[in-house]
C-alpha positions as CSV (number, residue, x, y, z in Angstrom):
1,X,-104.2,-74.1,23.4
2,X,-101.3,-75.8,25.3
3,X,-99.6,-73.0,27.0
4,X,-96.1,-74.5,27.0
5,X,-93.3,-72.0,25.8
6,X,-92.4,-71.8,22.4
7,X,-89.2,-69.8,22.5
8,X,-88.6,-68.8,26.3
9,X,-90.0,-67.3,29.1
10,X,-88.2,-63.8,29.7
11,X,-87.9,-62.3,32.8
12,X,-88.0,-58.6,32.8
13,X,-86.4,-56.7,36.0
14,X,-87.6,-53.2,36.0
15,X,-86.6,-50.3,38.2
16,X,-86.9,-50.1,41.8
17,X,-90.6,-49.0,42.1
18,X,-91.7,-51.8,39.7
19,X,-92.2,-55.5,40.5
20,X,-90.9,-58.3,38.2
21,X,-92.9,-58.9,34.7
22,X,-92.8,-62.1,32.9
23,X,-93.6,-62.8,29.2
24,X,-94.3,-66.1,27.7
25,X,-94.5,-67.3,23.9
26,X,-96.3,-70.1,22.8
27,X,-98.0,-71.0,19.6
28,X,-100.3,-73.5,17.6
29,X,-100.4,-74.9,14.1
30,X,-103.0,-76.8,12.1
31,X,-103.5,-78.0,8.5
32,X,-106.6,-80.0,7.1
33,X,-109.3,-80.2,5.0
34,X,-113.0,-78.4,5.2
35,X,-115.9,-79.3,3.3
36,X,-119.4,-77.6,2.9
37,X,-121.9,-78.8,0.4
38,X,-123.1,-75.3,-0.5
39,X,-119.9,-73.8,-1.8
40,X,-119.1,-74.1,-5.5
41,X,-115.5,-75.4,-4.1
42,X,-116.9,-78.1,-1.7
43,X,-113.6,-79.2,-0.3
44,X,-110.7,-77.0,0.3
45,X,-107.4,-76.9,2.1
46,X,-107.2,-75.0,5.4
47,X,-103.7,-74.3,7.2
48,X,-102.8,-71.7,10.0
49,X,-100.1,-70.9,12.3
50,X,-100.6,-69.0,15.7
51,X,-98.4,-67.2,17.8
52,X,-99.5,-66.1,21.3
53,X,-97.9,-63.5,23.5
54,X,-98.9,-63.7,27.4
55,X,-97.2,-61.0,29.5
56,X,-98.1,-60.4,33.3
57,X,-96.5,-58.4,36.1
58,X,-97.6,-57.3,39.8
59,X,-97.3,-54.1,41.4
60,X,-96.0,-53.4,44.8
61,X,-99.4,-53.0,46.1
62,X,-100.3,-56.5,44.9
63,X,-102.0,-55.5,41.7
64,X,-101.9,-58.1,38.9
65,X,-101.7,-57.1,35.2
66,X,-101.1,-58.1,32.0
67,X,-102.1,-58.8,28.2
68,X,-102.5,-61.7,26.0
69,X,-102.4,-61.1,22.1
70,X,-102.7,-63.5,19.4
71,X,-101.3,-63.2,15.6
72,X,-102.4,-65.6,13.1
73,X,-101.2,-66.6,9.5
74,X,-104.0,-68.4,7.5
75,X,-103.0,-70.2,4.4
76,X,-99.7,-68.6,4.1
77,X,-101.4,-65.2,4.0
78,X,-101.0,-62.0,5.9
79,X,-100.7,-61.6,9.6
80,X,-103.7,-60.7,11.5
81,X,-104.5,-59.7,14.9
82,X,-106.4,-62.6,16.3
83,X,-107.8,-60.9,19.5
84,X,-106.1,-58.9,22.1
85,X,-107.0,-58.5,25.7
86,X,-105.6,-56.2,28.6
87,X,-106.4,-56.9,32.0
88,X,-105.7,-56.1,35.7
89,X,-106.8,-58.1,38.7
90,X,-107.0,-58.2,42.7
91,X,-109.0,-59.0,45.6
92,X,-111.6,-56.9,43.6
93,X,-111.9,-59.4,41.0
94,X,-110.7,-59.2,37.5
95,X,-111.6,-56.6,34.8
96,X,-110.6,-57.0,31.3
97,X,-110.6,-54.9,28.1
98,X,-110.5,-55.6,24.4
99,X,-111.3,-59.0,23.0
100,X,-113.7,-60.3,26.0
101,X,-116.2,-62.8,26.6
102,X,-120.1,-61.5,26.8
103,X,-121.0,-62.1,30.4
104,X,-123.9,-64.0,29.7
105,X,-121.9,-66.7,28.1
106,X,-119.9,-67.7,31.6
107,X,-120.2,-71.5,30.3
108,X,-120.9,-72.3,26.4
109,X,-121.1,-75.3,24.3
110,X,-118.1,-76.7,22.5
111,X,-118.3,-77.4,18.7
112,X,-117.7,-80.2,16.8
113,X,-115.0,-81.2,14.6
114,X,-111.5,-80.0,13.9
115,X,-111.6,-76.5,12.7
116,X,-115.2,-76.3,14.2
117,X,-118.5,-77.0,12.0
118,X,-120.5,-74.2,14.0
119,X,-122.8,-76.7,15.5
120,X,-123.0,-74.9,18.6
121,X,-123.8,-71.6,17.0
122,X,-127.5,-72.8,16.4
123,X,-128.0,-73.5,20.3
124,X,-125.9,-70.3,20.9
125,X,-128.0,-68.3,18.3
126,X,-129.1,-65.7,21.0
127,X,-126.3,-65.7,23.9
128,X,-123.1,-63.5,23.8
129,X,-122.6,-61.5,20.5
130,X,-124.7,-64.0,18.3
131,X,-127.9,-62.2,18.2
132,X,-125.9,-59.5,16.2
133,X,-126.0,-61.7,13.1
134,X,-129.8,-61.2,13.1
135,X,-129.6,-57.2,13.4
136,X,-128.2,-55.6,10.3
137,X,-125.5,-52.8,11.0
138,X,-125.4,-54.1,14.8
139,X,-122.2,-55.5,16.6
140,X,-123.1,-56.8,19.8
141,X,-119.4,-57.9,20.7
142,X,-118.4,-56.5,24.2
143,X,-115.1,-55.0,24.8
144,X,-115.2,-54.6,28.8
145,X,-115.7,-57.5,31.1
146,X,-115.6,-57.6,34.9
147,X,-115.3,-61.1,36.8
148,X,-115.2,-61.9,40.4
149,X,-115.0,-65.5,41.7
150,X,-115.1,-66.5,45.2
151,X,-115.2,-70.4,46.0
152,X,-117.6,-72.0,43.7
153,X,-119.5,-69.0,42.4
154,X,-118.5,-67.0,39.5
155,X,-120.1,-63.4,38.8
156,X,-119.8,-61.7,35.8
157,X,-120.8,-58.4,33.7
158,X,-120.0,-56.9,30.7
159,X,-120.6,-54.2,27.8
160,X,-119.7,-52.7,24.7
161,X,-118.2,-49.1,24.7
162,X,-117.5,-46.9,21.9
163,X,-113.5,-46.8,21.2
164,X,-113.8,-44.0,18.6
165,X,-115.9,-41.0,17.2
166,X,-118.2,-42.3,14.8
167,X,-121.5,-40.7,13.4
168,X,-122.3,-43.5,10.3
169,X,-123.5,-46.6,12.6
170,X,-126.5,-47.0,14.7
171,X,-126.8,-45.7,18.4
172,X,-127.0,-49.0,20.4
173,X,-126.5,-50.2,23.8
174,X,-125.5,-53.8,24.7
175,X,-125.2,-54.9,28.4
176,X,-125.0,-58.5,29.6
177,X,-124.6,-60.2,33.3
178,X,-123.9,-64.0,34.5
179,X,-123.3,-66.2,36.9
180,X,-122.0,-69.8,37.4
181,X,-122.2,-71.9,40.7
182,X,-119.8,-75.3,40.3
183,X,-120.7,-78.0,42.8
184,X,-118.4,-81.2,42.4
185,X,-117.9,-82.2,38.8
186,X,-121.0,-80.4,37.9
187,X,-122.1,-76.4,37.5
188,X,-125.6,-74.4,36.5
189,X,-125.8,-70.8,35.7
190,X,-127.9,-68.1,34.4
191,X,-127.3,-65.4,31.7
192,X,-129.1,-62.1,31.0
193,X,-128.6,-59.4,28.2
194,X,-130.1,-56.3,27.1
195,X,-129.7,-54.5,23.9
196,X,-131.2,-51.5,22.0
197,X,-130.3,-49.9,18.7
198,X,-131.8,-46.9,17.0
199,X,-132.9,-48.5,13.7
200,X,-136.0,-45.9,12.9
201,X,-135.4,-42.7,14.6
202,X,-137.0,-41.6,17.3
203,X,-137.9,-45.3,17.7
204,X,-135.5,-48.2,19.0
205,X,-135.4,-51.9,18.7
206,X,-134.6,-53.6,21.9
207,X,-134.1,-57.3,22.8
208,X,-133.8,-59.1,26.0
209,X,-132.2,-62.5,26.5
210,X,-132.6,-64.9,29.4
211,X,-130.4,-68.1,29.5
212,X,-129.9,-70.9,31.7
213,X,-127.1,-73.7,31.0
214,X,-125.6,-76.6,33.0
215,X,-123.4,-79.5,32.9
216,X,-120.5,-81.7,34.3
217,X,-118.9,-85.1,34.0
218,X,-119.3,-88.6,35.1
219,X,-116.3,-90.5,34.8
220,X,-115.3,-90.4,31.0
221,X,-118.6,-88.7,30.0
222,X,-118.8,-85.1,29.8
223,X,-122.4,-83.3,29.0
224,X,-123.4,-79.4,28.8
225,X,-126.7,-78.0,27.8
226,X,-128.1,-74.5,27.4
227,X,-131.3,-72.8,26.8
228,X,-132.2,-69.0,25.7
229,X,-135.4,-67.2,25.3
230,X,-135.7,-63.9,23.6
231,X,-138.0,-61.2,24.0
232,X,-137.6,-58.7,21.7
233,X,-139.5,-55.2,20.0
234,X,-138.7,-53.4,16.9
235,X,-138.7,-50.1,16.1
236,X,-142.5,-50.0,15.3
237,X,-143.3,-51.4,18.5
238,X,-144.2,-55.1,17.2
239,X,-143.1,-57.7,19.7
240,X,-140.9,-60.5,18.4
241,X,-139.8,-63.8,20.2
242,X,-137.5,-66.7,19.9
243,X,-135.9,-69.6,21.8
244,X,-132.7,-71.8,21.4
245,X,-131.4,-74.9,23.1
246,X,-128.6,-77.3,22.7
247,X,-126.6,-80.1,24.0
248,X,-123.0,-81.2,23.8
249,X,-121.7,-84.4,25.2
250,X,-118.5,-86.4,24.7
251,X,-116.7,-89.7,25.8
252,X,-113.0,-89.9,26.4
253,X,-111.5,-93.5,26.3
254,X,-107.7,-93.3,26.5
255,X,-106.5,-90.8,23.9
256,X,-109.6,-90.9,22.1
257,X,-112.3,-88.5,22.3
258,X,-115.8,-89.0,20.6
259,X,-118.4,-86.0,20.7
260,X,-121.9,-85.5,19.8
261,X,-123.5,-82.1,19.4
262,X,-126.9,-80.8,19.0
263,X,-129.0,-77.5,18.4
264,X,-132.3,-75.9,17.6
265,X,-133.2,-72.4,17.1
266,X,-136.8,-71.2,17.0
267,X,-138.3,-67.9,15.4
268,X,-141.4,-66.2,15.4
269,X,-143.0,-66.2,11.9
270,X,-141.2,-64.0,9.4
271,X,-138.1,-63.1,11.6
272,X,-135.9,-66.0,10.2
273,X,-136.2,-69.6,9.3
274,X,-136.0,-72.1,12.3
275,X,-132.7,-73.7,12.4
276,X,-131.5,-77.4,13.7
277,X,-127.8,-78.6,14.0
278,X,-126.5,-82.0,14.6
279,X,-122.9,-83.4,14.4
280,X,-120.5,-86.1,15.6
281,X,-116.8,-85.6,15.8
282,X,-113.5,-87.5,17.2
283,X,-110.2,-86.4,18.3
284,X,-107.3,-88.7,18.9
285,X,-104.3,-87.0,21.3
286,X,-101.1,-88.3,19.7
287,X,-99.0,-86.9,22.7
288,X,-96.5,-84.3,22.8
289,X,-98.8,-81.5,21.8
290,X,-100.1,-83.2,18.6
291,X,-103.4,-84.5,17.5
292,X,-105.8,-85.5,14.8
293,X,-109.3,-84.9,14.7
294,X,-112.5,-84.3,12.4
295,X,-116.2,-84.2,12.1
296,X,-119.5,-84.1,10.1
297,X,-122.5,-82.3,10.6
298,X,-125.7,-81.2,9.2
299,X,-127.3,-77.7,9.6
300,X,-130.8,-77.3,8.7
301,X,-133.0,-74.2,8.1
302,X,-136.7,-74.6,7.9
303,X,-138.3,-72.4,5.6
304,X,-141.8,-70.7,5.8
305,X,-144.4,-71.8,3.2
306,X,-146.3,-68.7,3.6
307,X,-143.1,-66.7,2.7
308,X,-142.4,-68.9,-0.2
309,X,-139.2,-70.4,1.3
310,X,-138.2,-74.0,1.5
311,X,-136.1,-76.2,3.6
312,X,-132.2,-76.0,3.1
313,X,-129.6,-78.4,4.2
314,X,-126.3,-77.7,4.5
315,X,-123.2,-80.9,5.2
316,X,-120.4,-79.9,6.8
317,X,-117.1,-81.6,7.4
318,X,-113.5,-81.2,8.4
319,X,-110.5,-83.3,9.4
320,X,-106.7,-82.5,10.1
321,X,-103.8,-82.5,12.3
322,X,-103.3,-79.7,15.2
323,X,-99.8,-79.1,16.9
324,X,-99.4,-76.9,20.2
325,X,-96.0,-75.4,21.2
């Protein structure tokens, strides 16, 4: 999102022991059409407006602190909190709380389309919190992240901690670590995540995910690639495995950017259907914070004949305008 100011930047001069703080307000809006071949209403209208508040300050000792919070109104509906992050940083690095990135996603793939057609989700099926989609009743979204950057190297660690007393959900643990190294216009990196949950007391299901990624740009061409491998064990001790990989590339010529996305996720028999994704998209920068974009994609699930399930193809498309303020 373009970080221009929507209303104004407000300087708050506090009492003698506290340094100046700054609050900035920015925003975004979009409107367009979304198509999904599997929906009873295949084509629908989507519009939204988002207001973003960024606040930052600095203590007498040089500690930087702040927060970011987004509020979104979709289709003229209610106002929803669309992520809030609180952070503090210094020579020790940066620690964030709330809506944070999982550390094994130090770098990811871009999606295709105006609103996003989830082409990248197939390739990223096992990194970050995406693996939770295959685990019933489990959320793998992290809420604490520590990141340290020095020169071209970025190191990160994250986890999920309880935010309330809860005796109704599974006892689960989730940790991740990642590193990214940049050289010139290119980068490479590694990610690792470990998850466990108490599905069948006293046995625990576990999953370990190792991922590798890389990318960069050559002139007007940008490329990003990701590979991940999963080693898992269910509550009965059965070993399971899966892998996923994907590619995203784009070409920019003046105000026009054309992009291509590919993804593949392979599962051991009986876990879930294999998936493939392919999508193409284009975006045109109108200037002044306005753009027009769209894309078309196909998501295919490959069924298991032994389980009596067939292939399923889903076509998705979107087209619309975006504004940033």
